[in-house]
ZAMARGU-4260 file (C-alpha; in steps of 0.2 Angstrom, whole numbers, plus 5000, padded with zeros to 4 digits):
<rodrens>
0) 5692/5489/5533 | 5700/5502/5547 | 5684/5511/5554 | 5690/5528/5550 | 5691/5522/5532
5) 5675/5516/5532 | 5666/5531/5540 | 5675/5542/5526 | 5669/5533/5513 | 5651/5533/5520
10) 5654/5554/5522 | 5659/5552/5504 | 5643/5544/5497 | 5632/5553/5508 | 5637/5568/5501
15) 5634/5560/5482 | 5618/5557/5487 | 5612/5572/5496 | 5616/5580/5480 | 5599/5573/5473
20) 5606/5575/5454 | 5601/5556/5452 | 5592/5540/5459 | 5601/5535/5475 | 5602/5517/5470
25) 5609/5525/5454 | 5623/5534/5464 | 5626/5520/5476 | 5628/5508/5461 | 5640/5520/5455
30) 5651/5524/5470 | 5654/5505/5474 | 5661/5501/5453 | 5670/5515/5461 | 5677/5504/5476
35) 5676/5486/5470 | 5686/5479/5482 | 5674/5482/5497 | 5665/5466/5504 | 5647/5461/5504
40) 5647/5469/5525 | 5655/5485/5519 | 5641/5489/5507 | 5628/5485/5514 | 5636/5497/5530
45) 5638/5510/5517 | 5621/5508/5508 | 5611/5504/5524 | 5617/5521/5531 | 5615/5532/5515
50) 5598/5526/5513 | 5594/5529/5532 | 5601/5548/5530 | 5588/5550/5516 | 5575/5543/5524
55) 5577/5555/5540 | 5584/5570/5532 | 5574/5583/5542 | 5576/5575/5558 | 5597/5571/5555
60) 5600/5588/5551 | 5593/5594/5564 | 5601/5583/5579 | 5618/5586/5566 | 5616/5607/5569
65) 5622/5603/5588 | 5640/5596/5580 | 5658/5602/5572 | 5665/5594/5555 | 5658/5591/5539
70) 5639/5589/5539 | 5640/5576/5528 | 5652/5565/5543 | 5638/5570/5555 | 5624/5564/5544
75) 5634/5547/5543 | 5637/5546/5559 | 5619/5547/5566 | 5613/5537/5553 | 5626/5521/5554
80) 5620/5505/5551 | 5635/5495/5556 | 5644/5490/5572 | 5640/5503/5582 | 5657/5498/5593
85) 5666/5500/5576 | 5660/5518/5573 | 5663/5523/5590 | 5678/5514/5587 | 5682/5530/5571
90) 5676/5545/5581 | 5687/5555/5594 | 5681/5560/5613 | 5671/5575/5606 | 5661/5564/5594
95) 5657/5550/5604 | 5652/5563/5619 | 5643/5574/5606 | 5635/5553/5598 | 5627/5551/5617
100) 5620/5566/5619 | 5611/5563/5603 | 5603/5549/5606 | 5599/5553/5623 | 5585/5564/5617
105) 5567/5557/5613 | 5562/5558/5596 | 5543/5560/5603 | 5547/5576/5610 | 5553/5585/5593
110) 5539/5596/5580 | 5530/5585/5571 | 5539/5588/5555 | 5557/5582/5563 | 5547/5565/5565
115) 5538/5562/5550 | 5552/5568/5539 | 5541/5572/5523 | 5541/5587/5514 | 5526/5597/5518
120) 5517/5596/5499 | 5517/5578/5504 | 5511/5578/5521 | 5493/5586/5518 | 5488/5575/5506
125) 5494/5559/5514 | 5484/5565/5533 | 5469/5568/5522 | 5469/5552/5514 | 5475/5540/5530
130) 5468/5552/5544 | 5473/5542/5560 | 5485/5530/5546 | 5497/5543/5544 | 5509/5537/5558
135) 5508/5521/5554 | 5512/5523/5537 | 5527/5534/5544 | 5531/5521/5553 | 5535/5508/5537
140) 5542/5521/5526 | 5557/5520/5538 | 5558/5501/5538 | 5565/5494/5522 | 5554/5483/5510
145) 5554/5465/5511 | 5560/5455/5497 | 5546/5447/5489 | 5550/5434/5473 | 5537/5430/5459
150) 5538/5412/5455 | 5538/5407/5437 | 5524/5394/5437 | 5528/5389/5419 | 5543/5380/5426
155) 5544/5376/5443 | 5529/5377/5460 | 5531/5389/5475 | 5533/5375/5487 | 5547/5366/5479
160) 5555/5387/5476 | 5553/5384/5495 | 5563/5368/5497 | 5578/5374/5485 | 5578/5390/5495
165) 5579/5381/5512 | 5594/5371/5507 | 5603/5386/5504 | 5597/5394/5522 | 5586/5404/5515
170) 5569/5406/5523 | 5554/5409/5511 | 5536/5410/5515 | 5520/5412/5504 | 5516/5428/5502
175) 5499/5433/5509 | 5486/5439/5493 | 5497/5434/5477 | 5497/5415/5473 | 5513/5416/5464
180) 5522/5426/5479 | 5537/5424/5491 | 5543/5434/5505 | 5562/5430/5511 | 5567/5434/5528
185) 5583/5447/5523 | 5591/5451/5507 | 5601/5436/5502 | 5613/5436/5486 | 5601/5428/5475
190) 5608/5430/5457 | 5621/5419/5463 | 5607/5405/5464 | 5603/5394/5450 | 5586/5395/5453
195) 5588/5413/5450 | 5597/5411/5435 | 5586/5398/5426 | 5573/5409/5429 | 5562/5399/5443
200) 5560/5414/5450 | 5560/5436/5448 | 5563/5447/5462 | 5546/5459/5460 | 5533/5466/5476
205) 5519/5456/5479 | 5509/5471/5475 | 5515/5471/5459 | 5512/5454/5455 | 5494/5458/5460
210) 5492/5473/5442 | 5498/5457/5433 | 5484/5445/5441 | 5472/5459/5439 | 5473/5459/5419
215) 5469/5440/5421 | 5478/5437/5404 | 5473/5420/5397 | 5480/5407/5384 | 5481/5412/5366
220) 5473/5430/5368 | 5482/5446/5361 | 5488/5457/5376 | 5500/5475/5378 | 5510/5481/5393
225) 5508/5498/5388 | 5523/5504/5399 | 5531/5487/5403 | 5550/5496/5408 | 5563/5482/5411
230) 5546/5469/5412 | 5544/5463/5430 | 5526/5463/5426 | 5527/5457/5404 | 5535/5441/5413
235) 5521/5438/5424 | 5508/5442/5410 | 5517/5430/5399 | 5517/5415/5412 | 5498/5418/5414
240) 5495/5417/5397 | 5506/5399/5398 | 5518/5404/5385 | 5504/5406/5371 | 5496/5421/5361
245) 5504/5436/5359 | 5510/5449/5372 | 5516/5466/5367 | 5530/5476/5380 | 5528/5493/5374
250) 5539/5508/5382 | 5546/5525/5376 | 5564/5519/5386 | 5575/5507/5373 | 5586/5507/5389
255) 5573/5502/5397 | 5567/5486/5386 | 5586/5482/5384 | 5585/5477/5403 | 5570/5466/5400
260) 5581/5456/5386 | 5592/5444/5400 | 5574/5441/5411 | 5567/5437/5395 | 5577/5424/5391
265) 5578/5417/5409 | 5559/5416/5409 | 5557/5403/5395 | 5545/5414/5386 | 5545/5414/5368
270) 5527/5425/5364 | 5534/5441/5372 | 5539/5456/5357 | 5547/5470/5366 | 5544/5486/5354
275) 5550/5504/5358 | 5538/5517/5355 | 5542/5537/5351 | 5523/5542/5361 | 5508/5535/5364
280) 5501/5541/5348 | 5515/5530/5339 | 5510/5520/5323 | 5510/5504/5331 | 5498/5507/5343
285) 5487/5516/5328 | 5488/5497/5320 | 5482/5488/5333 | 5466/5499/5339 | 5453/5488/5345
290) 5460/5473/5344 | 5468/5468/5362 | 5460/5458/5371 | 5469/5465/5387 | 5480/5483/5391
295) 5489/5485/5408 | 5494/5502/5407 | 5506/5503/5421 | 5508/5523/5418 | 5523/5533/5423
300) 5522/5543/5440 | 5530/5550/5456 | 5534/5533/5463 | 5530/5538/5480 | 5523/5522/5483
305) 5539/5515/5482 | 5547/5526/5496 | 5552/5511/5509 | 5563/5507/5492 | 5567/5524/5486
310) 5569/5538/5500 | 5574/5550/5490 | 5560/5551/5478 | 5551/5563/5495 | 5565/5576/5491
315) 5566/5572/5472 | 5550/5576/5466 | 5538/5593/5467 | 5519/5597/5466 | 5528/5602/5447
320) 5532/5588/5442 | 5516/5580/5447 | 5507/5590/5442 | 5514/5587/5423 | 5513/5569/5426
325) 5494/5569/5429 | 5491/5575/5412 | 5504/5561/5404 | 5494/5548/5414 | 5479/5554/5406
330) 5486/5555/5389 | 5491/5538/5390 | 5476/5529/5398 | 5467/5536/5383 | 5477/5530/5371
335) 5480/5514/5377 | 5461/5512/5378 | 5459/5513/5360 | 5469/5496/5357 | 5455/5486/5368
340) 5440/5478/5358 | 5426/5477/5362 | 5422/5462/5378 | 5441/5468/5381 | 5451/5473/5397
345) 5458/5488/5402 | 5469/5490/5418 | 5475/5507/5424 | 5489/5506/5439 | 5503/5516/5446
350) 5515/5515/5460 | 5507/5530/5468 | 5498/5536/5484 | 5493/5552/5478 | 5473/5556/5475
355) 5478/5563/5461 | 5487/5553/5451 | 5474/5536/5455 | 5458/5537/5458 | 5456/5557/5451
360) 5463/5550/5433 | 5450/5534/5436 | 5437/5547/5438 | 5439/5557/5425 | 5443/5543/5412
365) 5426/5534/5418 | 5416/5550/5417 | 5424/5554/5397 | 5421/5535/5390 | 5407/5530/5399
370) 5396/5526/5382 | 5412/5515/5380 | 5421/5506/5396 | 5412/5500/5411 | 5423/5500/5428
375) 5423/5484/5438 | 5425/5483/5455 | 5441/5476/5457 | 5437/5467/5473 | 5425/5455/5460
380) 5442/5452/5450 | 5454/5447/5465 | 5440/5436/5468 | 5438/5427/5454 | 5458/5426/5454
385) 5455/5416/5470 | 5465/5430/5480 | 5462/5429/5498 | 5450/5442/5507 | 5450/5452/5491
390) 5440/5466/5502 | 5456/5469/5514 | 5465/5476/5496 | 5454/5489/5490 | 5444/5506/5495
395) 5429/5508/5484 | 5429/5499/5467 | 5450/5501/5464 | 5463/5493/5470 | 5473/5502/5485
400) 5491/5494/5492 | 5500/5503/5507 | 5515/5498/5515 | 5507/5500/5533 | 5494/5488/5529
405) 5497/5476/5518 | 5517/5476/5518 | 5520/5480/5497 | 5522/5496/5489 | 5509/5507/5489
410) 5498/5505/5473 | 5483/5506/5464 | 5474/5500/5449 | 5456/5503/5442 | 5448/5491/5430
415) 5436/5491/5417 | 5429/5481/5402 | 5425/5489/5386 | 5408/5486/5380
</rodrens>
């Protein structure tokens, strides 16, 4: 494609993404459906340029003030993720001179707000939690996330998958903590490989794998994935159960559960029972009260632990939205707890980095349910599951994963057992 045409498309995509009226990944997907003739390299340049604009929005808008022409074009030029020579061939003399001037500016000389590129309401709680680690977190959020896979141990072994990937020119290594995981170099098109289509692997962040592992679902048990979504953790739980017992995948969204169906078909699992529920007090929940061995509550949350993948969330979320989520999380946890039988396990998890969605929810539940539920130190659970160096993954009694420390998304989990 001609450089001028590709820059024009980048400008259009940046304009669409910055409306923030839909998740960035869905906007990018819809854009590519409208432009089906784009090749893989062009798609990569466009998508990564749009995400770079969202990640560094405040900084790039500051730099863009000195340029001319459409703002979205200036942002696309500043954030360009393709060939530099290709880009410059699409620019006029004035734009080239302007870009050279901007690139000569040292970002370290700029105000803090332009360097961290986070909304004010998010900066304070992160600094309070992380202290000197705030800036390492910022640096990690400006990088793309690695591609992690969960190996379906019902069908194969990690070593076999590594060898098969290598035969396709794809390098993979074992994840440092999850016994099911592999981390790949780059972003290869896995969905075209036979090992993917036959269900040997699923794309799943190592942190998400650890949430399923905390449940320690076993053969023959009754298990509930309370907020199953598209079923990533459901599939991990089913494999851990060795395709025995009964695994319920509940969610209020039938659309999300529909996305589980093709993955379930690939997985080889026959012990999974997806079911749409109306709300956390649904009659299906009441009928199972006190009968379930393990309940995983991966609660709806702000998603702020996934900013490497979904940088638009920092601009689309708000304190008001988080406050509403907190009330929903507490209600869902309380309802899910009713399912757990005596001696059973309850796991509460989010992909948020905010204490109000994490520790405060867990502490509130522990206080209100201290007669029935005993907190279990996560380090003990991880050690029992043979996870290496579990103490590196916890804060107090809880799992706390951070992109800059663990190269995973930001995750939290708390564990209880019913007396």
